[in-house]
C-alpha positions in Angstrom: 9.8 18.4 -16.9 12.1 18.2 -13.8 13.7 14.8 -13.7 13.8 13.0 -10.3 16.8 10.8 -11.0 15.6 7.9 -8.9 17.8 4.9 -8.3 17.5 1.1 -8.7 20.3 -1.3 -8.0 20.7 -4.9 -9.0 23.5 -7.2 -7.7 24.3 -10.7 -8.9 25.8 -13.0 -6.2 27.5 -16.3 -6.1 26.1 -19.2 -4.0 29.1 -20.9 -2.4 29.6 -24.0 -0.3 32.0 -22.8 2.5 33.4 -26.3 2.9 34.5 -26.9 -0.7 34.5 -23.2 -1.6 32.8 -24.3 -4.9 29.7 -22.8 -6.4 26.5 -24.6 -5.6 23.4 -24.8 -7.8 21.0 -24.0 -5.0 18.9 -20.9 -6.0 15.6 -22.8 -6.3 15.7 -24.0 -2.7 16.8 -20.5 -1.5 13.8 -18.9 -3.3 11.5 -21.5 -1.8 12.9 -20.8 1.7 12.5 -17.1 1.1 8.7 -17.4 0.6 8.5 -18.7 4.2 11.3 -16.7 5.9 11.5 -13.2 4.5 9.4 -10.1 4.6 7.4 -9.4 1.4 9.5 -6.4 0.2 12.7 -8.4 0.6 11.3 -11.6 -0.8 10.2 -9.7 -4.0 13.7 -8.4 -4.5 15.4 -11.8 -4.7 15.4 -13.5 -8.1 17.1 -16.4 -10.0 19.4 -15.9 -13.0 20.4 -18.3 -15.8 22.8 -20.4 -13.7 21.4 -22.0 -10.6 24.5 -21.0 -8.7 23.6 -17.3 -9.2 21.1 -15.3 -7.3 20.2 -11.6 -8.0 18.9 -9.0 -5.7 17.1 -5.9 -7.0 15.9 -2.8 -5.1 12.6 -1.1 -5.9 12.6 2.5 -7.0 14.7 4.5 -4.5 14.3 8.3 -4.1 17.9 8.8 -3.1 21.2 7.1 -2.2 20.3 6.6 1.5 17.1 4.8 0.5 19.1 2.7 -2.0 21.7 1.8 0.6 19.0 0.7 3.1 17.4 -1.5 0.5 20.6 -3.1 -0.7 21.6 -3.7 3.0 18.3 -5.5 3.8 18.5 -7.6 0.6 22.1 -8.6 1.3 21.1 -9.5 4.9 18.1 -11.5 3.6 20.2 -13.4 1.1 22.8 -14.2 3.7 20.0 -15.6 5.9 18.7 -17.8 3.2 22.1 -19.1 2.2 23.0 -19.8 5.8 19.9 -21.9 6.4 21.3 -24.4 3.9 24.9 -24.1 5.2 25.9 -22.0 2.3 27.2 -18.5 1.8 27.0 -15.6 -0.7 30.0 -14.0 -2.4 30.2 -10.7 -4.2 32.8 -10.8 -7.0 32.7 -10.6 -10.8 33.9 -14.2 -11.2 34.4 -17.2 -8.9 38.2 -17.9 -8.5 38.1 -21.5 -9.7 34.7 -23.1 -10.2 34.1 -24.4 -13.7 31.1 -23.2 -15.7 30.7 -26.7 -17.2 29.6 -28.1 -13.8 26.8 -25.5 -13.3 23.2 -26.2 -13.8 20.9 -24.0 -15.9 17.5 -22.8 -14.7 14.5 -24.4 -16.3 13.0 -21.2 -17.9 11.9 -20.5 -21.4 14.0 -17.3 -21.7 17.2 -19.0 -20.6 16.5 -22.0 -22.8 16.2 -19.6 -25.8 19.5 -17.9 -24.9 21.3 -21.2 -24.6 19.7 -22.5 -27.9 20.8 -19.3 -29.6 24.4 -19.1 -28.3 25.3 -22.5 -27.0 28.4 -22.7 -24.8 28.9 -18.9 -25.1 25.8 -18.6 -22.9 26.7 -21.5 -20.6 30.2 -20.1 -20.0 28.9 -16.7 -19.1 29.3 -17.4 -15.4 29.8 -13.8 -14.4 28.4 -11.5 -11.8 27.7 -7.8 -12.2 26.2 -4.7 -10.7 23.5 -2.8 -12.7 22.5 0.7 -11.7 19.3 2.3 -13.0 18.8 6.1 -13.0 15.3 7.2 -13.6 14.9 9.6 -16.5 11.4 10.1 -17.8 12.0 12.1 -20.9 13.3 9.8 -23.6 15.2 12.5 -25.6 17.0 13.5 -22.5 17.8 9.8 -21.7 19.5 9.3 -25.1 21.4 12.6 -24.9 22.7 11.7 -21.4 23.6 8.1 -22.5 25.7 9.5 -25.4 27.7 11.6 -23.0 27.9 9.1 -20.1 29.7 6.6 -22.3 33.0 8.5 -21.8 32.8 7.8 -18.0 32.1 4.1 -18.2 35.7 2.9 -18.0 36.4 5.1 -15.0 33.4 3.5 -13.3 34.4 0.0 -14.3 37.9 0.5 -12.7 36.3 1.3 -9.3 34.3 -2.0 -9.4 36.9 -4.4 -10.6 36.6 -7.7 -8.7 37.4 -10.5 -11.1 41.1 -11.2 -11.4 40.7 -15.0 -11.4 39.0 -17.4 -13.9 39.0 -21.2 -13.9 41.7 -21.4 -11.3 44.1 -18.9 -13.0 45.4 -15.5 -12.1 44.4 -13.9 -15.4 46.6 -10.8 -15.1 43.4 -8.6 -15.4 41.5 -6.9 -12.7 38.2 -7.5 -14.5 38.3 -10.7 -16.6 34.5 -10.6 -16.4 34.6 -7.6 -18.8 36.4 -9.7 -21.4 34.2 -12.8 -20.9 31.0 -10.9 -21.5 32.4 -9.5 -24.8 31.7 -12.9 -26.4 28.0 -12.1 -26.2 26.5 -10.1 -29.2 25.4 -6.5 -28.6 27.7 -5.8 -25.7 30.4 -3.2 -25.0 30.3 0.5 -25.5 27.3 1.5 -27.6 27.3 3.8 -30.6 26.1 7.4 -30.5 22.4 8.0 -31.3 21.1 11.3 -32.7 17.7 11.0 -31.0 15.2 8.7 -29.4 13.7 8.0 -32.8 17.1 7.1 -34.1 17.5 4.6 -31.2 14.0 3.2 -31.7 14.7 2.7 -35.4 17.8 0.7 -34.6 15.9 -1.5 -32.1 13.0 -2.0 -34.5 15.4 -3.1 -37.3 16.9 -5.8 -35.0 13.4 -7.0 -34.0 12.2 -7.0 -37.6 15.2 -9.0 -38.9 14.9 -11.6 -36.1 18.1 -10.6 -34.2 16.2 -9.9 -31.0 12.7 -10.2 -29.7 12.8 -7.1 -27.5 15.3 -4.5 -26.2 16.3 -6.6 -23.2 18.6 -8.5 -25.5 20.7 -5.3 -25.9 23.4 -6.0 -23.4 25.5 -2.8 -23.8 27.5 -1.3 -21.0 24.9 1.4 -20.8 21.4 1.2 -22.3 17.9 2.8 -22.1 16.0 0.0 -20.4 13.5 -1.7 -22.6 10.5 -1.4 -20.2 11.4 1.2 -17.6 12.1 4.9 -18.1 15.7 4.5 -16.9 19.2 4.6 -18.1 20.9 1.3 -17.0 24.7 1.3 -16.4 25.8 -2.4 -16.8 29.6 -2.2 -17.1 30.5 -2.9 -13.5 31.8 -6.1 -11.9 29.9 -6.8 -8.7 31.7 -5.0 -6.0 32.4 -7.1 -2.9 31.5 -4.5 -0.3 28.2 -2.7 0.2 30.0 0.6 0.6 31.6 0.1 -2.9 28.3 -0.6 -4.5 26.7 2.5 -3.0 29.6 4.8 -3.8 29.5 3.7 -7.5 25.7 4.1 -7.7 26.0 7.6 -6.2 28.7 8.5 -8.7 26.5 7.2 -11.6 23.5 9.2 -10.3 25.7 12.4 -9.8 27.1 12.0 -13.4 23.6 11.9 -14.9 22.5 15.0 -12.9 25.7 16.9 -13.8 25.1 16.3 -17.5 21.4 17.1 -17.2 22.3 20.4 -15.6 24.6 21.2 -18.5 21.9 20.3 -20.9 19.5 22.8 -19.3 22.2 25.4 -20.1 22.4 24.2 -23.7 25.8 22.7 -23.0 27.1 19.2 -23.5 30.1 17.1 -22.5 32.2 15.9 -25.5 30.9 12.8 -27.3 33.6 10.3 -28.3 33.7 7.4 -30.7 33.0 4.0 -29.0 36.3 2.7 -30.3 38.2 5.4 -28.3 36.2 4.7 -25.2 36.9 1.0 -25.6 40.6 1.8 -25.3 40.0 3.1 -21.8 37.7 0.2 -21.0 40.6 -2.2 -21.8 42.9 -0.2 -19.4 40.2 -0.4 -16.7 39.8 -4.1 -17.1 43.6 -4.7 -17.2 44.8 -2.4 -14.4 41.8 -1.3 -12.4 42.6 1.8 -10.3 46.3 1.3 -10.5 47.0 2.2 -14.2 46.7 5.0 -16.6 43.9 6.1 -18.9 43.7 8.4 -21.9 42.6 12.0 -21.4 41.0 12.5 -24.8 40.9 16.2 -24.4 44.6 16.4 -23.7 45.3 13.4 -26.0 47.7 11.9 -23.5 48.0 9.2 -20.8 47.1 10.3 -17.3 47.3 8.4 -14.0 43.9 7.0 -13.4 43.6 8.4 -9.9 44.4 11.9 -11.1 41.5 11.5 -13.7 39.2 10.3 -10.9 39.9 13.2 -8.7 39.1 15.4 -11.6 35.9 13.4 -12.3 34.8 13.8 -8.6 35.3 17.6 -8.9 33.2 17.6 -12.1 30.2 16.2 -10.3 30.7 18.1 -7.1 27.7 20.4 -7.4 25.3 17.5 -8.2 26.6 15.6 -5.2 25.5 18.5 -3.0 22.2 18.7 -4.8 21.6 15.0 -4.3 22.9 14.9 -0.7 25.2 12.0 -1.5 28.6 13.2 -0.4 28.9 10.7 2.4 28.5 7.9 -0.3 30.8 9.5 -2.9 33.5 10.0 -0.3 34.1 6.2 -0.1 35.6 6.5 -3.6 38.6 8.1 -2.0 39.1 4.9 0.1 38.9 2.8 -3.1 41.5 4.9 -4.8 43.9 4.7 -1.8 43.4 1.1 -0.9 42.4 -0.6 -4.2 39.4 -2.5 -5.3 38.2 -6.0 -4.5 40.4 -7.3 -7.2 43.5 -5.8 -5.5 42.4 -7.3 -2.1 41.9 -10.7 -3.7 45.3 -10.7 -5.3 46.9 -9.7 -2.0 45.4 -12.7 -0.3 46.5 -14.9 -3.2 50.0 -13.7 -2.9 50.1 -13.9 0.8 48.9 -17.5 0.9 51.2 -18.7 -1.9 48.4 -18.9 -4.5 45.7 -20.5 -2.4 42.4 -19.8 -4.2 40.3 -21.3 -1.4 41.8 -18.7 0.9 40.6 -16.1 -1.6 37.1 -17.5 -1.4 37.2 -17.5 2.4 38.2 -13.9 2.2 35.4 -13.0 -0.2 32.8 -14.7 2.0 33.8 -12.5 4.9 34.3 -9.3 2.9 30.9 -9.6 1.2 29.1 -9.1 4.5 31.4 -6.2 5.5 29.2 -3.5 6.8 26.1 -5.7 6.6 26.0 -7.3 10.0 
């Protein structure tokens, strides 16, 4: 079977009042307006999340990165249109700089009620915003094999997406505080290694049989086989502020899967590392973003993150040509040179003497960069 490596992209946005710069619990009205205002394919891609101040967009199945970009562009534009109708704006960032989760309303939905009943304030406080990228892989054995290998690259990908330096009005000292907040949920983080699809299914069935979960969607790892679709879903990322950042990261994830698949066809495999080792690099990504060091496990030494990323880009180079995604991947060089959304937010914060409302103003503008 020749895999097609289709793409699906989901982005979780903040709904913000541009006057107060606070989050607003307004998603129900936005969805109602969307039924009247938007084209069908855009309307279907806009959905609520657990908090009413969060709105998610999701593409359909995209054949390539250009199709994915066009879909995300139209969805961001549609979302901006809906928010603007109510005098509101959308913001792309992993956390809101100062809004308090205790002031946010929860959607009236059985699934969200079950999560809150199960986890209480851990669920209510999970006011975070992420990017999820699906790569279509029909063969389940291949999916597990590639997931095992892709775990190594997850911290490198997280670093590129970092956009959450602030939480509850504080400069946290991290580039992705979102990554640490989500760790409070069960079944999160870097997953373990699985020997086969049957091994993975046995694990899931054990959790279902013992009442831990009702289905595989309550596995919230940084990468997982989707419970209902034949995809691998990479979930580690903060929501990047800019469209170009989202598309570059999605292209990198797709090229990584294709590179590892091509190795597999030659009976080769990338090294598989313990999740505890990969977590060390995840911490470095969350703390420093693109401006720190990571561990090269092959060399067993610290290496400048950007040096590792240039090596990573070379590793997927042939797949990039195969996929026709070089124009998207090339934006990663700009991220490495100029920094991520977290770096830009911190620069505004420092320039304005710690004005978090100025940071929100910046994010409102930057979220629509390249979308007008």
